[in-house]
C-alpha positions as CSV (number, residue, x, y, z in Angstrom):
1,X,23.8,7.9,-38.6
2,X,26.4,5.8,-36.1
3,X,28.7,7.9,-34.6
4,X,31.9,7.4,-32.6
5,X,32.0,10.4,-29.8
6,X,35.4,10.1,-28.1
7,X,35.4,11.5,-24.5
8,X,31.5,11.1,-24.5
9,X,31.3,11.1,-20.7
10,X,33.2,14.3,-20.4
11,X,31.6,18.0,-20.7
12,X,31.3,18.8,-24.3
13,X,31.1,15.4,-25.4
14,X,28.0,14.6,-23.0
15,X,26.7,16.8,-24.6
16,X,27.0,16.0,-28.1
17,X,26.0,12.7,-26.8
18,X,22.6,13.7,-25.4
19,X,21.9,15.5,-28.4
20,X,22.7,12.7,-30.9
21,X,20.6,10.5,-29.2
22,X,17.5,12.6,-28.7
23,X,17.9,13.2,-32.7
24,X,17.8,9.2,-33.0
25,X,21.3,8.8,-34.0
26,X,23.1,5.7,-32.8
27,X,25.7,6.5,-30.2
28,X,28.7,4.9,-29.3
29,X,30.8,6.5,-26.4
30,X,33.9,5.9,-25.8
31,X,35.7,7.3,-22.8
32,X,38.7,5.9,-20.2
33,X,36.8,7.4,-17.6
34,X,40.0,9.8,-16.0
35,X,39.1,12.1,-13.6
36,X,37.2,14.5,-15.2
37,X,34.7,12.2,-17.0
38,X,31.5,11.5,-15.4
39,X,29.2,8.7,-16.7
40,X,26.3,10.5,-14.9
41,X,26.5,13.4,-17.4
42,X,25.1,10.9,-19.9
43,X,22.3,9.1,-17.7
44,X,19.3,11.0,-19.6
45,X,20.2,8.6,-22.3
46,X,22.1,5.8,-21.0
47,X,19.0,3.3,-20.9
48,X,18.2,4.2,-24.6
49,X,18.9,1.2,-27.2
50,X,20.4,3.7,-29.4
51,X,23.1,4.2,-27.0
52,X,26.2,2.2,-25.8
53,X,29.4,2.5,-23.9
54,X,33.2,1.2,-24.5
55,X,35.4,1.7,-21.6
56,X,38.7,2.6,-23.3
57,X,41.7,4.7,-23.6
58,X,42.8,6.4,-27.2
59,X,46.1,5.2,-26.6
60,X,45.5,1.9,-26.5
61,X,45.7,1.1,-30.2
62,X,44.3,-2.5,-29.8
63,X,41.2,-1.6,-28.1
64,X,40.5,1.0,-30.5
65,X,40.6,-1.6,-33.6
66,X,38.4,-3.5,-31.6
67,X,35.9,-0.8,-31.2
68,X,36.0,0.2,-34.7
69,X,35.6,-3.4,-35.9
70,X,32.5,-4.0,-33.8
71,X,30.8,-0.9,-34.2
72,X,31.8,0.5,-37.7
73,X,30.6,4.2,-37.2
74,X,29.6,6.4,-39.9
75,X,31.1,9.3,-38.0
76,X,33.9,9.9,-35.4
77,X,33.8,12.7,-33.2
78,X,36.7,13.0,-31.7
79,X,36.7,15.0,-28.7
80,X,38.9,12.9,-26.1
81,X,41.4,15.1,-24.4
82,X,43.4,16.6,-21.3
83,X,42.0,19.6,-21.6
84,X,42.8,22.0,-18.2
85,X,45.4,24.5,-18.6
86,X,46.4,24.9,-15.2
87,X,47.0,20.8,-14.9
88,X,48.8,21.1,-18.4
89,X,51.3,23.3,-16.6
90,X,51.7,20.8,-13.6
91,X,51.8,17.7,-15.5
92,X,52.2,18.6,-19.3
93,X,53.0,14.6,-20.3
94,X,49.5,13.5,-20.0
95,X,48.8,16.2,-22.3
96,X,51.1,14.9,-24.9
97,X,50.4,11.2,-24.8
98,X,46.5,11.8,-24.8
99,X,46.1,14.8,-27.2
100,X,49.0,14.0,-29.3
101,X,49.9,10.4,-29.3
102,X,45.9,9.4,-28.8
103,X,44.9,11.4,-31.8
104,X,47.6,9.7,-33.9
105,X,46.5,6.2,-32.5
106,X,42.5,7.3,-33.3
107,X,43.6,8.5,-36.7
108,X,45.4,5.5,-37.6
109,X,42.8,2.9,-36.2
110,X,39.9,5.2,-38.4
111,X,42.1,4.7,-41.3
112,X,42.5,1.3,-40.9
113,X,38.9,0.6,-40.7
114,X,38.0,3.2,-43.6
115,X,40.1,1.2,-45.7
116,X,38.6,-2.2,-44.9
117,X,35.0,-1.1,-45.1
118,X,35.8,0.2,-48.9
119,X,36.7,3.8,-48.3
120,X,33.1,5.0,-48.0
121,X,32.2,8.7,-48.9
122,X,29.8,8.8,-46.2
123,X,32.8,8.5,-43.6
124,X,33.6,11.5,-41.7
125,X,36.4,12.3,-39.0
126,X,35.5,15.2,-36.9
127,X,38.1,16.9,-34.8
128,X,37.1,19.2,-32.3
129,X,39.6,21.7,-30.9
130,X,39.8,25.0,-29.3
131,X,40.4,28.9,-29.8
132,X,43.8,28.4,-27.5
133,X,45.9,27.0,-30.4
134,X,45.9,30.7,-32.2
135,X,47.3,32.3,-28.9
136,X,46.6,35.6,-27.7
137,X,44.7,38.5,-29.5
138,X,45.3,42.0,-28.1
139,X,42.3,44.6,-27.6
140,X,41.0,44.2,-31.5
141,X,40.7,41.5,-33.6
142,X,39.2,38.2,-34.0
143,X,40.6,34.4,-34.5
144,X,39.3,33.3,-38.2
145,X,40.1,29.8,-39.6
146,X,43.2,31.4,-41.3
147,X,44.8,32.6,-37.8
148,X,48.3,31.3,-37.4
149,X,49.0,28.9,-34.8
150,X,50.5,30.3,-31.9
151,X,50.0,28.1,-28.7
152,X,50.9,29.4,-25.4
153,X,50.6,26.5,-22.9
154,X,51.4,23.0,-23.0
155,X,47.5,22.3,-23.2
156,X,47.3,24.3,-26.5
157,X,50.5,23.3,-27.7
158,X,49.4,19.6,-27.2
159,X,45.9,20.5,-29.3
160,X,47.7,22.4,-31.7
161,X,50.0,19.0,-32.8
162,X,46.8,17.0,-33.2
163,X,44.9,19.4,-35.1
164,X,48.5,19.3,-37.4
165,X,48.0,15.5,-37.3
166,X,44.3,15.6,-38.5
167,X,44.9,17.8,-41.5
168,X,48.3,15.9,-42.4
169,X,46.2,12.5,-42.2
170,X,43.7,14.4,-44.7
171,X,46.2,15.6,-46.9
172,X,48.6,12.6,-47.3
173,X,46.1,9.4,-47.0
174,X,42.9,10.8,-48.1
175,X,41.1,10.3,-44.4
176,X,37.5,12.5,-45.1
177,X,38.1,14.7,-41.8
178,X,36.5,18.0,-40.4
179,X,37.9,20.2,-38.0
180,X,36.3,22.7,-35.5
181,X,38.0,25.0,-33.1
182,X,35.7,26.6,-30.3
183,X,35.7,29.1,-27.8
184,X,35.4,28.7,-24.2
185,X,32.3,26.4,-23.1
186,X,30.0,26.8,-20.3
187,X,26.8,25.1,-19.0
188,X,25.4,22.3,-17.1
189,X,27.8,19.4,-16.4
190,X,31.0,21.3,-15.9
191,X,33.1,19.7,-14.2
192,X,33.9,21.8,-11.2
193,X,37.7,22.9,-11.8
194,X,36.7,25.5,-14.2
195,X,35.9,29.0,-13.8
196,X,32.1,29.2,-14.3
197,X,31.4,26.1,-11.8
198,X,34.1,27.3,-9.5
199,X,32.9,30.8,-9.2
200,X,29.1,29.4,-8.6
201,X,30.6,26.4,-6.0
202,X,32.4,28.7,-4.0
203,X,30.0,31.4,-3.8
204,X,27.4,28.6,-2.6
205,X,29.8,27.6,0.3
206,X,30.7,31.6,1.3
207,X,34.3,30.8,0.2
208,X,36.6,33.3,-1.3
209,X,36.2,33.1,-5.1
210,X,39.3,33.2,-7.1
211,X,39.9,35.4,-9.5
212,X,43.3,35.7,-11.5
213,X,45.8,38.6,-11.8
214,X,43.3,41.6,-12.5
215,X,40.3,40.0,-13.8
216,X,40.5,41.9,-17.2
217,X,41.0,38.9,-19.1
218,X,38.6,38.4,-22.0
219,X,37.1,35.2,-23.5
220,X,34.4,34.4,-25.9
221,X,31.8,32.5,-24.4
222,X,30.0,29.7,-26.0
223,X,27.2,27.9,-24.1
224,X,27.7,23.9,-24.2
225,X,24.2,22.9,-25.8
226,X,24.6,25.5,-28.7
227,X,28.2,24.0,-29.0
228,X,26.7,20.4,-29.5
229,X,24.1,21.7,-32.3
230,X,27.2,23.3,-34.4
231,X,29.4,20.1,-33.5
232,X,26.6,17.7,-35.3
233,X,26.1,20.4,-38.2
234,X,29.6,20.6,-39.1
235,X,29.9,16.5,-38.8
236,X,26.7,15.9,-41.2
237,X,27.4,18.9,-43.6
238,X,31.0,20.4,-43.5
239,X,33.1,20.5,-46.4
240,X,35.8,17.9,-46.3
241,X,39.1,19.2,-45.1
242,X,37.7,22.2,-43.9
243,X,37.7,23.9,-40.5
244,X,35.4,26.1,-38.9
245,X,35.7,28.4,-35.6
246,X,32.6,27.9,-33.3
247,X,32.0,30.9,-31.2
248,X,29.7,32.1,-28.8
249,X,29.6,36.0,-30.2
250,X,29.8,36.5,-26.5
251,X,33.2,38.3,-25.1
252,X,33.2,39.1,-21.5
253,X,36.1,40.0,-19.2
254,X,36.5,37.4,-16.6
255,X,35.6,39.7,-13.6
256,X,32.6,40.9,-15.5
257,X,31.6,37.2,-15.9
258,X,32.1,36.6,-12.1
259,X,30.2,39.5,-11.2
260,X,27.4,38.5,-13.6
261,X,27.1,35.2,-11.9
262,X,27.4,36.4,-8.3
263,X,24.4,38.9,-9.4
264,X,22.4,35.7,-10.4
265,X,23.4,34.0,-7.0
266,X,22.3,36.6,-5.0
267,X,18.6,36.0,-6.6
268,X,18.8,32.4,-6.4
269,X,20.6,31.7,-3.2
270,X,19.8,35.2,-1.1
271,X,21.0,34.1,2.2
272,X,24.6,34.6,1.0
273,X,24.3,37.8,-0.8
274,X,26.0,39.8,-1.7
275,X,28.0,37.4,-3.2
276,X,30.5,39.6,-4.8
277,X,31.8,40.3,-1.5
278,X,34.1,37.3,-1.8
279,X,35.7,38.2,-5.0
280,X,39.8,37.5,-4.6
281,X,42.2,38.5,-6.8
282,X,44.7,36.0,-6.8
283,X,48.5,35.8,-8.7
284,X,48.2,35.1,-12.6
285,X,48.7,31.6,-13.8
286,X,52.2,31.5,-16.1
287,X,51.8,32.8,-19.6
288,X,48.0,33.5,-19.5
289,X,46.7,34.5,-22.6
290,X,44.9,38.1,-22.6
291,X,42.4,37.7,-25.0
292,X,40.4,35.0,-27.2
293,X,37.5,35.8,-29.8
294,X,36.1,34.0,-32.8
295,X,34.9,34.9,-36.1
296,X,32.2,32.3,-36.7
297,X,31.2,33.9,-40.0
298,X,32.5,30.7,-42.0
299,X,29.9,28.4,-39.9
300,X,26.9,30.6,-40.0
301,X,27.3,31.6,-43.8
302,X,28.3,27.9,-45.0
303,X,26.1,26.4,-42.6
304,X,23.6,28.2,-41.0
305,X,24.8,28.4,-37.3
306,X,24.5,31.4,-34.9
307,X,24.5,30.7,-31.2
308,X,20.9,30.7,-29.7
309,X,21.8,31.4,-26.1
310,X,23.2,34.8,-24.9
311,X,25.9,34.9,-22.2
312,X,23.3,36.0,-19.4
313,X,20.6,33.7,-20.0
314,X,23.4,31.0,-20.0
315,X,24.7,31.6,-16.9
316,X,21.2,32.2,-15.3
317,X,20.8,28.7,-16.8
318,X,24.1,27.3,-15.2
319,X,23.6,28.7,-11.9
320,X,20.3,27.1,-11.7
321,X,21.4,23.9,-12.7
322,X,24.1,23.8,-10.2
323,X,21.6,24.6,-7.3
324,X,19.3,22.0,-8.4
325,X,21.9,19.2,-9.1
326,X,23.8,19.2,-5.9
327,X,24.0,15.2,-6.4
328,X,25.8,15.9,-9.5
329,X,28.5,17.9,-8.3
330,X,29.0,17.4,-4.7
331,X,31.1,13.9,-5.2
332,X,33.0,15.6,-7.7
333,X,35.0,17.7,-5.0
334,X,37.3,15.2,-3.9
335,X,38.9,14.1,-6.8
336,X,42.0,15.0,-7.5
337,X,42.9,18.2,-7.7
338,X,39.5,19.9,-7.0
339,X,39.2,22.7,-5.1
340,X,43.3,23.2,-5.2
341,X,45.0,26.1,-6.9
342,X,46.9,24.4,-9.7
343,X,49.3,25.8,-12.3
344,X,51.8,27.5,-10.4
345,X,54.8,25.9,-12.2
346,X,56.8,26.2,-9.2
């Protein structure tokens, strides 16, 4: 199977690329190499004859048409997106352009190529989205595939818009699509502006570890390599026109997650212990959703997928990886906005 992965130099996209190549699939990595992308993420497979790279922006329709006609993929796995909530608060325009207009361009390029190839039944357009499109939960309940959309940030609103476009292209034009909405990912190669790597690197440096509000916001944590397995499964076996929620079955309050990371740091980097002393509560970001939780019943019952990594084990692996891969993350600390407080909305 030949897979076109958009955003394949990003965090989740690169996990998909590495796994797909390891499984013997031919992979075309399409990435614009914006601030959060890093070709070092795919270095383990870069020399494989199954891997090729196309530097292009999904907002560039002409480039997309060229890539589709050159490679004729069997499957598109669309992960390219602006994805940092805090950055969406400061600069929403890039999120509208990439997540909505970029997805439109990709859908049209995929549709044109699909038609030119005789509408093969084996073709799939897999759109990867987020649980944030569903809004915020109370103390109980979980998001299902039927949960009404209720996005609360420019990021989640732009992803909701892209989800609707994908469904519309299936219903209107018959484009063969599947969709997935995932919970919070973490793991190796995570760009150092998201919570888990921020905590690890702040603790390593002996600097204050920022925690929004009272730390009581709850997320469902999904180890990125488990997510990659689920994504390939949906691309291969998911029912056309159907969406699948992918969750880690690992709910945790932010403050408890941070304390767990600190405990792992105490064990693996005892010179800085106790790292929990570095926790500093900071002003919450605007519109911060209180709780997300995914009900993964559909993907479990229909496709047989379950997460294999608990949050405790996943965090241990992640802390160990960052401690052993300074050469990967250290150059990223100089990129725009990294290490700064973003998303204050004035």
